C-alpha positions in Angstrom: 4.2 2.4 -15.3 2.6 -0.8 -13.9 4.5 -3.4 -11.9 2.6 -6.7 -11.2 -0.7 -4.9 -11.3 0.4 -1.9 -9.3 1.3 1.7 -10.2 4.3 3.6 -8.9 4.0 7.0 -7.3 6.8 9.1 -5.9 6.0 11.3 -2.9 8.4 13.3 -0.8 11.3 11.1 -1.9 9.5 7.8 -1.1 8.2 5.4 -3.8 4.8 3.9 -3.2 3.5 0.9 -5.0 -0.2 1.4 -5.0 -2.4 -1.7 -5.5 -5.1 -1.4 -8.2 -7.7 -1.9 -5.5 -6.2 1.1 -3.5 -5.9 -1.0 -0.3 -4.3 0.6 2.7 -1.3 -1.8 2.8 0.8 0.3 0.4 4.5 -0.7 0.1 6.9 2.1 0.8 10.3 1.9 -0.9 13.5 3.9 -0.8 16.8 3.0 -2.4 18.8 4.6 0.5 21.2 6.2 -1.9 20.5 9.3 0.2 19.1 9.9 3.6 15.3 9.5 3.3 13.2 12.6 3.8 12.2 12.9 7.5 14.7 10.3 8.7 16.5 11.1 11.9 19.9 9.6 12.9 19.8 8.8 16.6 23.2 8.2 18.2 24.5 7.3 14.8 26.0 9.0 11.8 24.4 8.4 8.4 25.8 9.5 5.0 25.5 8.4 1.4 28.2 6.1 0.1 29.2 3.8 -2.8 30.3 0.4 -1.5 30.7 -3.0 -3.1 28.8 -1.9 -6.2 25.9 -0.3 -4.5 24.8 3.2 -3.7 23.9 3.0 0.0 23.5 4.7 3.3 26.5 4.2 5.6 25.5 4.1 9.3 27.9 3.9 12.3 27.8 4.8 16.0 28.8 8.4 16.8 32.2 8.8 18.5 30.5 9.7 21.8 28.5 6.5 21.8 31.5 4.3 20.7 33.5 5.7 23.7 30.6 5.2 26.1 29.5 2.5 28.6 28.8 -1.1 27.6 25.2 -2.0 28.1 24.2 1.6 28.4 25.5 3.5 25.5 26.0 0.5 23.2 25.1 -3.2 23.3 21.5 -3.8 22.0 20.5 -0.2 22.7 18.8 2.6 20.8 21.3 3.3 18.0 19.6 3.7 14.6 18.4 5.9 11.8 14.7 6.4 12.6 12.5 6.4 9.5 9.2 8.2 9.5 7.0 5.2 9.0 4.1 4.2 11.3 4.5 0.5 11.6 2.9 -2.3 13.6 2.7 -5.4 11.5 3.8 -6.3 8.0 7.1 -6.9 6.3 10.4 -5.0 6.3 13.1 -5.9 3.8 16.5 -4.3 3.2 19.9 -5.1 1.8 22.6 -4.8 4.4 26.4 -5.2 4.6 28.2 -5.2 7.9 31.9 -4.7 8.4 34.2 -4.0 11.3 35.6 -0.6 12.0 39.3 -0.2 12.8 38.4 0.5 16.4 36.2 -2.6 16.8 36.5 -4.5 20.0 37.6 -8.2 19.8 34.1 -9.5 20.3 32.5 -7.3 17.5 30.8 -9.3 14.7 29.6 -6.7 12.3 26.2 -6.1 14.1 23.6 -4.5 11.7 19.9 -5.0 11.1 16.4 -3.6 11.5 14.5 -2.1 14.4 10.7 -1.8 14.4 7.9 -0.5 16.6 10.2 2.2 17.9 8.4 4.3 20.5 8.3 8.0 20.0 10.6 8.6 23.0 12.8 5.6 21.8 12.3 3.9 25.2 11.0 0.7 23.6 11.5 -1.2 20.3 12.1 -4.6 18.9 15.0 -5.6 16.6 16.4 -8.4 14.5 20.0 -8.1 13.5 22.9 -9.9 11.8 26.3 -10.9 13.1 27.9 -11.7 9.7 31.2 -12.6 11.2 29.4 -15.5 12.9 28.0 -16.6 9.6 28.6 -20.2 8.4 30.7 -19.0 5.5 33.4 -17.9 8.1 33.5 -21.4 9.7 33.1 -20.1 13.3 33.5 -22.4 16.2 30.5 -23.5 18.3 28.5 -21.9 19.7 29.2 -18.9 17.4 28.0 -21.0 14.4 24.4 -20.7 15.8 24.6 -16.9 16.5 24.5 -15.2 13.1 21.0 -13.8 13.6 19.5 -12.3 16.8 16.1 -11.0 18.0 15.9 -8.7 21.0 13.4 -6.4 22.7 14.7 -3.2 24.2 15.1 -2.4 27.1 14.4 -5.6 29.1 15.2 -8.4 26.7 18.6 -8.0 25.2 20.8 -10.8 23.8 22.6 -11.6 27.1 19.4 -12.1 29.1 17.7 -14.1 26.3 20.7 -16.5 26.2 20.7 -16.9 29.9 16.9 -17.5 30.3 16.6 -19.5 27.1 19.7 -21.7 26.7 18.0 -23.5 23.8 18.9 -20.5 21.6 15.3 -19.9 20.4 16.0 -16.2 19.9 19.0 -16.6 17.6 20.1 -18.7 14.7 22.9 -19.6 12.3 22.9 -18.3 8.7 25.0 -18.9 5.6 26.5 -15.4 5.5 29.8 -13.6 6.0 31.2 -10.1 6.5 31.8 -7.7 3.6 28.9 -9.1 1.5 25.5 -7.8 0.7 22.8 -9.7 2.6 19.0 -9.4 2.1 17.3 -9.4 5.4 13.5 -9.7 5.5 11.2 -9.6 8.6 7.6 -10.7 8.5 6.1 -9.3 11.7 2.8 -10.2 13.2 1.0 -9.7 16.6 2.4 -12.9 17.9 5.9 -13.1 16.5 8.4 -12.4 13.7 9.6 -14.6 10.9 13.1 -13.8 9.5 14.6 -14.8 6.2 18.2 -14.2 5.0 18.8 -14.2 1.3 15.3 -15.7 0.8 15.8 -18.6 3.2 13.9 -18.7 6.5 16.3 -18.7 9.4 14.6 -17.6 12.6 11.0 -17.7 13.7 10.3 -16.0 17.0 7.0 -17.3 18.4 7.1 -15.6 21.8 8.1 -12.0 21.2 9.2 -10.1 24.3 7.2 -7.0 23.8 3.5 -6.2 23.3 2.7 -5.2 19.7 2.5 -1.5 19.3 2.7 1.0 16.5 6.1 2.7 16.1 8.8 3.8 13.7 11.2 1.6 11.7 15.0 1.9 12.1 18.3 1.0 10.4 20.2 -0.4 13.4 23.9 -0.7 14.1 26.0 -1.5 17.2 29.6 -1.3 18.5 32.5 -1.9 16.1 30.3 -1.8 13.0 30.2 0.1 9.8 26.9 -0.8 8.1 25.7 -0.1 4.6 21.9 -0.2 3.8 20.2 -0.2 0.4 16.9 -1.0 -1.2 14.5 -0.6 1.7 10.9 -1.9 1.3 8.3 -1.6 4.0 4.8 -3.1 3.6 2.5 -2.4 6.6 -0.3 -4.9 7.0 -3.6 -3.3 7.9 
């Protein structure tokens, strides 16, 4: 079967779209209806689920992490499903839905998104995530209306420090989204920054990333007070 001049191959549960020219930048796809082969939940639980008309992977913090220390156990920290993909530059795209858990703290906003360049020891990574309850569809008051999308670099540059050092808000953005809805999040990652689109509309361009480019894993990231659903992952490394 050919798709736009490519052929599909399934290997170890992952679907590869192979260009006719057999280039190295082969897209990897997984519907996330099950936990992908080789994936490792780190400080999160991950289980198949049916939600809002989709077969998806439900991801949430473990009870131990939820009951831990702010800024150490949760709050822009390492809490994700780690996917066995060696990634440096390229695109990552996924459908994500974030909703609050019954135990969510008052300032929870449905935090869910993507992590990339995750170091083997999980000591460093970058991330872009959504705060759907800050989305413009919910009519949030300022400044929350400009805080639906966030970039951060772990461990040194989390959202609080970025806001303090860059009050112009260059590392976050508004977006026309809301909780309890499926959102397509796409990252186009290069050596010198990341361009983020939400439902096909460019929303945040980070021109001064806070970490040196490195090869690492990809992750499905969640934070406190959030039950996230992920579907239709597509990763295209750029060689």
